[in-house]
N, C-alpha and C positions, 0 to 999 in steps of 0.2 A: 607423547602422552595419549592414553586411551581412556576414554570415559567408562566408568563402571556402573553397573546397575546397582541401585541402592541396597538390595537384598543380598548382594555378594554373589549373584548368580552368573557372574561372568561380564565381559566387556559389553557396553551398550553398542548395539549394531545400528547400521543405517536404517534397517527395517524397524527397530525398536524406536528410533527417533521419529520416523515417519508416523508410526502408530500413535506416539505421544502427541504429535501435531494434529493428527486427525481427531484425537480425543478432545483436544481443545477447540478445533475448528472442523466440525464434522463434515464429511464429503457430501452428505445429503443436503447441506446448506448452499453448495455451490450451484451455479447456473448449469443447466443441461449442456450448454455449448462449451463450458470451461474445461480446462485441463489442470487438474490439481494432483498433488502427490509427487512421487518420485518419477522423474522423466529419464534419468540415466544414473547408473551406478550400481554397484554390487550390494544388494540388500543385506548380505551376510558379513560385510566388511565392518570392522569395528570403527566407531566414530573417534577421530583423533582431535580434530579442531573444526569448529563451525564458523563460517562468515555468514552474516545476515545482511541482506541488501533488498533494495526495491526491485531491481531487475536482474535477470539471469542472462546478461549479455556476454559476448566473448571477452570484453575488457574486464568485466567483473569476475569471470571465471579465472582469468590470469591473476587478478588482484587477490583472489582467494588462494590461489596456489602459492603466490609469493609470500602470503601471510602464514603459510603452513597448514592451511585448512584442507581437509579432504571432503568437506560438505559444504555446499552453498545452498542456504535457505533463502528463497526469494519470495516476494509477494507476487510479482507477475510471472506467469509461466514462461518458460523458455520458448514454447510454441503453443498455439491453439490447434493447428492442424500440422501433423508432422511433415517436415520438408521431404522432397523426393529423393534427395541425396545429401551427403554430409561431406564437407571439405573445409579447408582453411580459407581464411579471408572472404569477407562478404562481397558478393558480386551479384549481377543480375540473375545469374543461374544458381547462385549459392547464397540464399538469404542469411541475414545476420544470425538467425536461430540455428541454422545448420553449422555455421562457424562456430557458435558457442558450444554446440554439442560435440563437434569435432575436437575442439580444444579441452573440453571436460573429459572425454574419453582418453585423449592423449596424455592428460595430466593426472588422470585417476581421481577426478572430482565428481562426486554425486550431486545432483541437483534436485531439490525438493521445493515445490511451490505451494503456497496457500493463498488463494486469490479470492474469488467471490465468497468462498466459505469464510475467510477472515473478514471480508468486507461486512458480513452480517453479524459478526461477533460483538459482544458487549465491550470487549477489550478495545476493538477498533473504535467503537463509538466514544469511549472514554478518552482515548488517546487524542483524537481530533479535537474534542471539546476542551481538553485540559490545555492544549496548545493555545487556545483563544482565551483561557481563563474562565471558561463557562462550565456548567454542569448539565450533563445530558439528562432529559426527562424520559425519553423514549426513542424508538426508531421512527423514521419517516413512514416506513411501511405499516407499522402497527402502533399508532400514536396512543391507543388506549390500553396497551399492554406493555408497561414499562420494563418488565423483566424478559420479555420475548426478544429473541435475536431477530434483526432485520437491518435493512440497509439505512444508513445515515443516522442522524440524530436531530431531535427537536429540542430547542433551548428556550426558556424564558429568561430574558435578561433585563436589567434596568434599562429604560429607554436610552438609545444611543443613536447619534446621527450616522447615517450610511458611510459618510466620509471617515469618521472616527473608527467605525467598525472595520472599514477597508484598510486603514492604516494599521490597525491592530493585527489584522490577518496578514498583511504584507510583512510585518515584523515577525510575527510568530512562525511563518512558513518561508521566510527569507525569499520573497518573491515580488514580482511587480504585477499586481492584479489588473484585470480589466473589469470595469464596473458599469452595470446597467442600473440606472435610477438616479434621482436627484441627490446630490451630495448632502443636503440638509434634511432629507427625509428621516424622520425618527422611527426606529424599529425596535421591538422588544421581543417578538417571537421570531426565532432564527432557526433555519434548517441548515445542517452542516453535513457535507457529504464528501468523502474522498473519491477521486477519479471523476468518471462521467456521470452527469446528471441523468442522462437518458430520458425516461418517461416519468421520472419521480417528481418533476415540477408540479404536476397536477395534484398529486398526494400531499406535497408540501403546502400548497395553497389551501387545499381542503382542511388541512390541520391547522390553519391559521397563520402560516408563515408570512412574514412581511419582507423577509430577505432570505436569500439562499446563498451559502458560501460553499463553493464546490470547486473541482479541478477544472472541468470544462463543460460546455453545453453548446448546442447548435445556435447559430446566429438567429434564426427565426424563433427558436424556443425562447431565447433571452428576450427578443424583441417583444413577443407576446406576453411573457410574464411581466416585464417592466410596464407595458401598457396597461396591464390589470392590476398594477399597484404592488407587485412583488419584485423587489430589487434582486440583482444577481451579481455576486462577486466571484470572478473567475481567476483561480490561483495558478492554473497550469496543472495538467493531469499529474505529472510527476511530483511537483511541489506539494500538492495536497496530500500525497500518500507517503511522503518520506518518513512520518512517524511510525508507519507500520513496521519498518525494520527493527525498531526498538520493541515493538510488541512481539514480534518473532523471536528476538533474542531472549526476552524474559521467559517465553514458552520453552525454548530450547534449554535454558538453565533449569527450568522446573522439571524437565524430563530426565535429569541427572547429569547433563554435561556440566563440568566445572565452570564457574564464572570466568576464570582466566583462560578458558579454552574457547570462549565465544567472543567474536568481534563483530561490531556493527560497522558496516561500511560507511565512511563519512558521508554526510549529506551533500549532495551535489546535483543541481539541475543540469540537464543536457542541453539547454537552450539559454539564450541571453537576449537582452534588449539593447537598443542603441543607447539608452539613457544610462546604462549601467557599466558599459565597457565590455571587455572580452570575456569569454566563457570561463576561463580559468580563474577569474576573479569572483565568480558566483558559487562560493562554497558555503 
């Protein structure tokens, strides 16, 4: 199957798909250190089938190929800095990114990533809050500009105990969170962020957040925020961003790729906890 451009102008190419993704998630919204867009693949090749995933790992390249896809659209870039060489099987001399690229070239898979530019999108903001049954008011970056793209989301909710919020988040993101703050603390203004909190904790507190739900944050950052009255719920970096594969899939379909030619890689964390059992059970 080859995706067709809506106006009948020929097959949808990998370059066309990349352009459509950048139209939805502009490259200028990405951080300067980020690597977004096409990392490997023939831009003139027609799009046949697309797999959408959180990560562009060697294993996911193989899974995409086995599903008949010739394009892997991922949230996380396959690399931030290009590896010195490319070869099979990750090793000390051959990082997993190099192995992923080697396998992609060998199997004819193009890799396109939408990372911090997607993080700043309205679609990402909505996807995270919808998982929690909440409605995003604005980003954490621009709390007074609801329609402006920016990192994270601010939410005003009915007062809820931190423990109850954490249980809701654990269920919504299929994870086991680490929580900083008193279980019975009541919160109503919540900041939600996929991935790393970084230095956004201060902005969240300035915007009145009483709790932050995010993927990960440094120990001392959490310690300081909790001491100052802002609870932190850590979901795990990957668990917090699994909804972004669905965001990417919807955008790919909107570009003209038929729905039946787009697959979302099943949600799966890459880590596990002793309380849950083995890794293969955490799907």
